[in-house]
C-alpha atoms as a printed R data frame, in Angstrom:
    type eleno elety resid chain resno       x      y       z
1   ATOM     1    CA   UNK     A     1  -0.166  0.145  -0.035
2   ATOM     2    CA   UNK     A     2   1.635  3.279  -1.267
3   ATOM     3    CA   UNK     A     3   0.311  6.238   0.197
4   ATOM     4    CA   UNK     A     4   1.277 10.079   0.431
5   ATOM     5    CA   UNK     A     5   0.562 13.305   2.171
6   ATOM     6    CA   UNK     A     6   0.676 16.453   0.013
7   ATOM     7    CA   UNK     A     7   2.437 19.581   1.830
8   ATOM     8    CA   UNK     A     8   1.453 22.956   1.350
9   ATOM     9    CA   UNK     A     9   3.056 26.162   2.774
10  ATOM    10    CA   UNK     A    10   1.150 26.641   5.866
11  ATOM    11    CA   UNK     A    11   0.285 22.937   6.349
12  ATOM    12    CA   UNK     A    12   0.389 22.254   9.743
13  ATOM    13    CA   UNK     A    13  -1.205 18.474  10.111
14  ATOM    14    CA   UNK     A    14   0.891 16.531   7.758
15  ATOM    15    CA   UNK     A    15   2.939 15.028  10.500
16  ATOM    16    CA   UNK     A    16  -0.032 13.745  12.274
17  ATOM    17    CA   UNK     A    17  -1.718 12.103   8.957
18  ATOM    18    CA   UNK     A    18   1.642 10.610   7.941
19  ATOM    19    CA   UNK     A    19   1.920  9.039  11.545
20  ATOM    20    CA   UNK     A    20  -1.573  7.550  11.500
21  ATOM    21    CA   UNK     A    21  -1.069  6.371   7.695
22  ATOM    22    CA   UNK     A    22   2.116  4.256   9.032
23  ATOM    23    CA   UNK     A    23   0.472  3.108  12.014
24  ATOM    24    CA   UNK     A    24  -2.391  1.488   9.800
25  ATOM    25    CA   UNK     A    25  -0.200  0.335   6.949
26  ATOM    26    CA   UNK     A    26   3.048 -0.303   8.496
27  ATOM    27    CA   UNK     A    27   4.671  1.893   5.735
28  ATOM    28    CA   UNK     A    28   5.964  5.387   5.707
29  ATOM    29    CA   UNK     A    29   3.776  7.584   3.437
30  ATOM    30    CA   UNK     A    30   5.649  9.735   0.811
31  ATOM    31    CA   UNK     A    31   5.868 13.635   2.010
32  ATOM    32    CA   UNK     A    32   5.102 15.484  -1.302
33  ATOM    33    CA   UNK     A    33   5.699 18.919  -1.658
34  ATOM    34    CA   UNK     A    34   3.099 21.196  -3.479
35  ATOM    35    CA   UNK     A    35   5.426 22.172  -6.481
36  ATOM    36    CA   UNK     A    36   5.562 18.539  -7.805
37  ATOM    37    CA   UNK     A    37   3.738 18.016 -11.029
38  ATOM    38    CA   UNK     A    38   4.243 14.281 -11.122
39  ATOM    39    CA   UNK     A    39   3.175 11.551  -8.764
40  ATOM    40    CA   UNK     A    40   4.131  7.993  -8.532
41  ATOM    41    CA   UNK     A    41   1.337  5.441  -8.562
42  ATOM    42    CA   UNK     A    42  -0.302  5.729  -5.088
43  ATOM    43    CA   UNK     A    43  -3.433  4.111  -3.397
44  ATOM    44    CA   UNK     A    44  -3.757  6.924  -0.994
45  ATOM    45    CA   UNK     A    45  -3.257 10.631  -1.047
46  ATOM    46    CA   UNK     A    46  -3.964 12.776   1.771
47  ATOM    47    CA   UNK     A    47  -4.489 16.588   2.009
48  ATOM    48    CA   UNK     A    48  -3.844 17.837   5.819
49  ATOM    49    CA   UNK     A    49  -5.407 20.506   7.626
50  ATOM    50    CA   UNK     A    50  -3.590 23.780   8.298
51  ATOM    51    CA   UNK     A    51  -3.352 27.270   6.930
52  ATOM    52    CA   UNK     A    52  -2.334 26.585   3.150
53  ATOM    53    CA   UNK     A    53  -1.142 30.009   1.890
54  ATOM    54    CA   UNK     A    54  -2.197 31.759   4.934
55  ATOM    55    CA   UNK     A    55  -5.927 31.071   4.042
56  ATOM    56    CA   UNK     A    56  -5.188 34.245   1.802
57  ATOM    57    CA   UNK     A    57  -7.987 35.173  -0.870
58  ATOM    58    CA   UNK     A    58 -10.097 32.153   0.411
59  ATOM    59    CA   UNK     A    59  -9.632 29.072   2.493
60  ATOM    60    CA   UNK     A    60  -8.057 26.537  -0.178
61  ATOM    61    CA   UNK     A    61  -8.191 28.927  -2.788
62  ATOM    62    CA   UNK     A    62  -4.594 29.250  -3.832
63  ATOM    63    CA   UNK     A    63  -3.613 25.517  -2.818
64  ATOM    64    CA   UNK     A    64  -6.039 24.423  -5.391
65  ATOM    65    CA   UNK     A    65  -3.882 25.966  -7.991
66  ATOM    66    CA   UNK     A    66  -0.650 24.718  -6.688
67  ATOM    67    CA   UNK     A    67   1.194 22.517  -9.400
68  ATOM    68    CA   UNK     A    68   0.508 19.152  -7.690
69  ATOM    69    CA   UNK     A    69  -3.168 19.486  -7.591
70  ATOM    70    CA   UNK     A    70  -3.251 18.602 -11.389
71  ATOM    71    CA   UNK     A    71  -1.559 15.336 -10.544
72  ATOM    72    CA   UNK     A    72  -3.873 14.775  -7.634
73  ATOM    73    CA   UNK     A    73  -6.908 15.432  -9.785
74  ATOM    74    CA   UNK     A    74  -5.352 12.781 -12.246
75  ATOM    75    CA   UNK     A    75  -4.930 10.258  -9.668
76  ATOM    76    CA   UNK     A    76  -8.353 10.616  -8.369
77  ATOM    77    CA   UNK     A    77  -9.722 10.084 -11.788
78  ATOM    78    CA   UNK     A    78  -8.028  6.776 -12.083
79  ATOM    79    CA   UNK     A    79  -9.224  5.633  -8.844
80  ATOM    80    CA   UNK     A    80  -6.672  6.578  -6.187
81  ATOM    81    CA   UNK     A    81  -8.294  7.236  -2.703
82  ATOM    82    CA   UNK     A    82  -8.046 10.985  -1.661
83  ATOM    83    CA   UNK     A    83  -8.990 12.409   1.346
84  ATOM    84    CA   UNK     A    84  -8.995 16.181   2.509
85  ATOM    85    CA   UNK     A    85  -9.294 16.913   6.185
86  ATOM    86    CA   UNK     A    86 -10.322 20.446   7.380
87  ATOM    87    CA   UNK     A    87  -8.140 22.593   5.187
88  ATOM    88    CA   UNK     A    88  -7.818 19.722   2.915
89  ATOM    89    CA   UNK     A    89 -11.510 19.596   2.341
90  ATOM    90    CA   UNK     A    90 -11.587 23.242   1.600
91  ATOM    91    CA   UNK     A    91  -8.778 22.818  -0.985
92  ATOM    92    CA   UNK     A    92 -10.893 19.834  -2.678
93  ATOM    93    CA   UNK     A    93 -14.243 22.049  -3.093
94  ATOM    94    CA   UNK     A    94 -11.877 24.831  -4.507
95  ATOM    95    CA   UNK     A    95 -10.584 22.653  -6.953
96  ATOM    96    CA   UNK     A    96 -13.938 21.314  -8.287
97  ATOM    97    CA   UNK     A    97 -13.073 17.762  -6.826
98  ATOM    98    CA   UNK     A    98 -16.088 18.057  -4.598
99  ATOM    99    CA   UNK     A    99 -19.214 20.215  -4.801
100 ATOM   100    CA   UNK     A   100 -20.101 23.289  -2.567
101 ATOM   101    CA   UNK     A   101 -18.202 25.803  -0.600
102 ATOM   102    CA   UNK     A   102 -17.034 26.052   3.065
103 ATOM   103    CA   UNK     A   103 -18.022 29.602   4.322
104 ATOM   104    CA   UNK     A   104 -17.156 31.415   7.271
105 ATOM   105    CA   UNK     A   105 -18.747 29.677  10.553
106 ATOM   106    CA   UNK     A   106 -22.269 30.990  11.514
107 ATOM   107    CA   UNK     A   107 -20.777 32.114  14.771
108 ATOM   108    CA   UNK     A   108 -18.414 34.152  12.995
109 ATOM   109    CA   UNK     A   109 -15.900 32.695  15.308
110 ATOM   110    CA   UNK     A   110 -13.141 29.900  15.143
111 ATOM   111    CA   UNK     A   111 -14.467 26.731  16.431
112 ATOM   112    CA   UNK     A   112 -12.107 24.473  18.328
113 ATOM   113    CA   UNK     A   113 -13.561 21.311  20.184
114 ATOM   114    CA   UNK     A   114 -14.487 17.931  20.283
115 ATOM   115    CA   UNK     A   115 -17.714 17.079  18.486
116 ATOM   116    CA   UNK     A   116 -20.155 14.082  17.714
117 ATOM   117    CA   UNK     A   117 -20.416 12.663  14.381
118 ATOM   118    CA   UNK     A   118 -22.704 10.187  12.917
119 ATOM   119    CA   UNK     A   119 -21.365  7.702  10.256
120 ATOM   120    CA   UNK     A   120 -24.011  7.732   7.345
121 ATOM   121    CA   UNK     A   121 -22.706  5.042   5.393
122 ATOM   122    CA   UNK     A   122 -20.235  2.155   5.657
123 ATOM   123    CA   UNK     A   123 -19.609  1.059   2.160
124 ATOM   124    CA   UNK     A   124 -16.868  3.213   1.236
125 ATOM   125    CA   UNK     A   125 -12.984  2.967   1.621
126 ATOM   126    CA   UNK     A   126 -12.994  5.552   4.268
127 ATOM   127    CA   UNK     A   127 -15.427  4.110   6.500
128 ATOM   128    CA   UNK     A   128 -15.746  0.379   6.025
129 ATOM   129    CA   UNK     A   129 -14.466 -0.518   9.518
130 ATOM   130    CA   UNK     A   130 -17.284  1.609  11.048
131 ATOM   131    CA   UNK     A   131 -20.840  0.539  11.764
132 ATOM   132    CA   UNK     A   132 -23.653  2.424  10.132
133 ATOM   133    CA   UNK     A   133 -25.139  5.239  12.049
134 ATOM   134    CA   UNK     A   134 -22.259  4.519  14.607
135 ATOM   135    CA   UNK     A   135 -21.359  7.959  16.700
136 ATOM   136    CA   UNK     A   136 -17.908  8.948  16.746
137 ATOM   137    CA   UNK     A   137 -15.848 11.845  18.367
138 ATOM   138    CA   UNK     A   138 -13.427 13.818  16.438
139 ATOM   139    CA   UNK     A   139 -12.045 17.498  17.150
140 ATOM   140    CA   UNK     A   140 -12.646 20.313  14.929
141 ATOM   141    CA   UNK     A   141 -10.630 23.453  14.502
142 ATOM   142    CA   UNK     A   142 -11.735 25.761  11.873
143 ATOM   143    CA   UNK     A   143 -13.003 29.093  11.221
144 ATOM   144    CA   UNK     A   144 -14.688 28.347   7.763
145 ATOM   145    CA   UNK     A   145 -16.231 25.012   8.236
146 ATOM   146    CA   UNK     A   146 -19.869 26.100   7.118
147 ATOM   147    CA   UNK     A   147 -20.930 23.680   4.257
148 ATOM   148    CA   UNK     A   148 -23.076 25.407   1.484
149 ATOM   149    CA   UNK     A   149 -24.228 24.246  -1.688
150 ATOM   150    CA   UNK     A   150 -27.486 25.054  -3.941
151 ATOM   151    CA   UNK     A   151 -30.404 23.019  -3.179
152 ATOM   152    CA   UNK     A   152 -30.230 21.032  -6.009
153 ATOM   153    CA   UNK     A   153 -26.716 20.012  -5.083
154 ATOM   154    CA   UNK     A   154 -27.833 19.126  -1.348
155 ATOM   155    CA   UNK     A   155 -30.522 17.023  -2.876
156 ATOM   156    CA   UNK     A   156 -28.221 15.258  -4.967
157 ATOM   157    CA   UNK     A   157 -25.852 14.317  -2.299
158 ATOM   158    CA   UNK     A   158 -28.884 13.243  -0.086
159 ATOM   159    CA   UNK     A   159 -30.306 11.008  -3.063
160 ATOM   160    CA   UNK     A   160 -27.166  9.461  -4.034
161 ATOM   161    CA   UNK     A   161 -25.883  8.673  -0.427
162 ATOM   162    CA   UNK     A   162 -22.943 11.116  -0.689
163 ATOM   163    CA   UNK     A   163 -22.967 12.424   2.774
164 ATOM   164    CA   UNK     A   164 -20.635 10.381   4.760
165 ATOM   165    CA   UNK     A   165 -20.710 12.210   8.273
166 ATOM   166    CA   UNK     A   166 -23.178 14.466   9.724
167 ATOM   167    CA   UNK     A   167 -22.712 16.527  13.149
168 ATOM   168    CA   UNK     A   168 -24.993 15.175  15.911
169 ATOM   169    CA   UNK     A   169 -25.361 15.484  19.814
170 ATOM   170    CA   UNK     A   170 -24.200 12.975  22.363
171 ATOM   171    CA   UNK     A   171 -27.678 11.071  21.707
172 ATOM   172    CA   UNK     A   172 -27.179 10.879  18.052
173 ATOM   173    CA   UNK     A   173 -29.668 13.439  17.017
174 ATOM   174    CA   UNK     A   174 -29.372 15.802  14.326
175 ATOM   175    CA   UNK     A   175 -30.198 19.588  15.480
176 ATOM   176    CA   UNK     A   176 -28.514 22.995  15.222
177 ATOM   177    CA   UNK     A   177 -27.013 22.661  18.776
178 ATOM   178    CA   UNK     A   178 -24.953 19.900  17.553
179 ATOM   179    CA   UNK     A   179 -23.582 21.963  14.620
180 ATOM   180    CA   UNK     A   180 -20.315 23.613  15.143
181 ATOM   181    CA   UNK     A   181 -20.434 25.875  12.187
182 ATOM   182    CA   UNK     A   182 -23.977 25.952  10.497
183 ATOM   183    CA   UNK     A   183 -23.349 23.636   7.777
184 ATOM   184    CA   UNK     A   184 -26.332 22.930   5.770
185 ATOM   185    CA   UNK     A   185 -28.101 19.434   6.719
186 ATOM   186    CA   UNK     A   186 -25.513 19.133   9.399
187 ATOM   187    CA   UNK     A   187 -23.069 18.168   6.836
188 ATOM   188    CA   UNK     A   188 -19.617 17.145   8.028
189 ATOM   189    CA   UNK     A   189 -18.009 15.252   5.131
190 ATOM   190    CA   UNK     A   190 -19.104 14.484   1.641
191 ATOM   191    CA   UNK     A   191 -18.137 12.049  -0.919
192 ATOM   192    CA   UNK     A   192 -17.606 12.235  -4.822
193 ATOM   193    CA   UNK     A   193 -19.773 10.110  -6.858
194 ATOM   194    CA   UNK     A   194 -17.275  7.559  -7.526
195 ATOM   195    CA   UNK     A   195 -16.877  7.479  -3.756
196 ATOM   196    CA   UNK     A   196 -12.826  7.378  -3.761
197 ATOM   197    CA   UNK     A   197 -12.697 11.237  -2.606
198 ATOM   198    CA   UNK     A   198 -13.829 12.254   0.766
199 ATOM   199    CA   UNK     A   199 -13.648 15.577   2.283
200 ATOM   200    CA   UNK     A   200 -14.395 16.314   6.099
201 ATOM   201    CA   UNK     A   201 -13.902 19.141   8.451
202 ATOM   202    CA   UNK     A   202 -13.368 17.304  11.788
203 ATOM   203    CA   UNK     A   203 -10.073 15.849  12.376
204 ATOM   204    CA   UNK     A   204  -9.648 12.038  12.519
205 ATOM   205    CA   UNK     A   205  -6.027 12.349  12.371
206 ATOM   206    CA   UNK     A   206  -6.200 14.096  15.916
207 ATOM   207    CA   UNK     A   207  -8.288 11.275  17.492
208 ATOM   208    CA   UNK     A   208  -6.494  8.147  16.369
209 ATOM   209    CA   UNK     A   209  -4.655  7.088  19.477
210 ATOM   210    CA   UNK     A   210  -5.781  6.298  22.840
211 ATOM   211    CA   UNK     A   211  -2.664  8.816  24.095
212 ATOM   212    CA   UNK     A   212  -4.858 11.386  22.585
213 ATOM   213    CA   UNK     A   213  -7.928 10.575  24.655
214 ATOM   214    CA   UNK     A   214  -9.873  9.695  21.654
215 ATOM   215    CA   UNK     A   215  -9.363  6.488  19.243
216 ATOM   216    CA   UNK     A   216 -12.317  6.898  17.174
217 ATOM   217    CA   UNK     A   217 -10.243  7.949  14.015
218 ATOM   218    CA   UNK     A   218  -8.462  5.062  14.216
219 ATOM   219    CA   UNK     A   219 -10.926  3.020  12.223
220 ATOM   220    CA   UNK     A   220 -10.859  5.499   9.099
221 ATOM   221    CA   UNK     A   221  -7.119  5.212   8.542
222 ATOM   222    CA   UNK     A   222  -7.591  1.447   8.944
223 ATOM   223    CA   UNK     A   223 -10.182  1.495   6.410
224 ATOM   224    CA   UNK     A   224  -8.411  3.639   4.138
225 ATOM   225    CA   UNK     A   225  -5.114  1.739   3.942
226 ATOM   226    CA   UNK     A   226  -7.072 -1.936   3.389
227 ATOM   227    CA   UNK     A   227  -9.451 -0.703   0.800
228 ATOM   228    CA   UNK     A   228  -8.896 -2.466  -2.425
């Protein structure tokens, strides 16, 4: 299993992602600088969290035009599994690899805390080691995590089952109080139609070791590296 973490100027979660990939696969991932224009054949690509290009212009907007992103798009089109976490999700939507946009949090404040999520489907390379409807706890840390899309796009995501995770409360209920940023339909993570690209705002990489107090993210990395 060959994996890589893409590193942009301002990334700050690349080490955590690389560590979790190595724990799940037993192999060190490649660390790919954003100026690279070619990628080796890979099974998994991770776009990590952080503040690429200082979040100038819009979050993820400048990184979406980094030279490496054309190679990432090509790899995804050929079936490589791609996951964007937090800023990585913002990059994926800015690059057109996932629909919608991520806007300023409804509170207009940066949110940094643990939140509950519900796993919406388990027939994906990212979630197969979870149970359908399972509640998991991941941290969030973002100022622009408010997922928005036109009504027809939201309907398409719902109808095609492309919502991977939703924000819920500790009882598993979907409500406004459980939503940390105002995302439509409490959306925390979405898939592309081929289900090999996932973007999510919460950080599984920060909840994948018992030493961190949470281990709910471990199943995501285990799923990711063992999928065919």
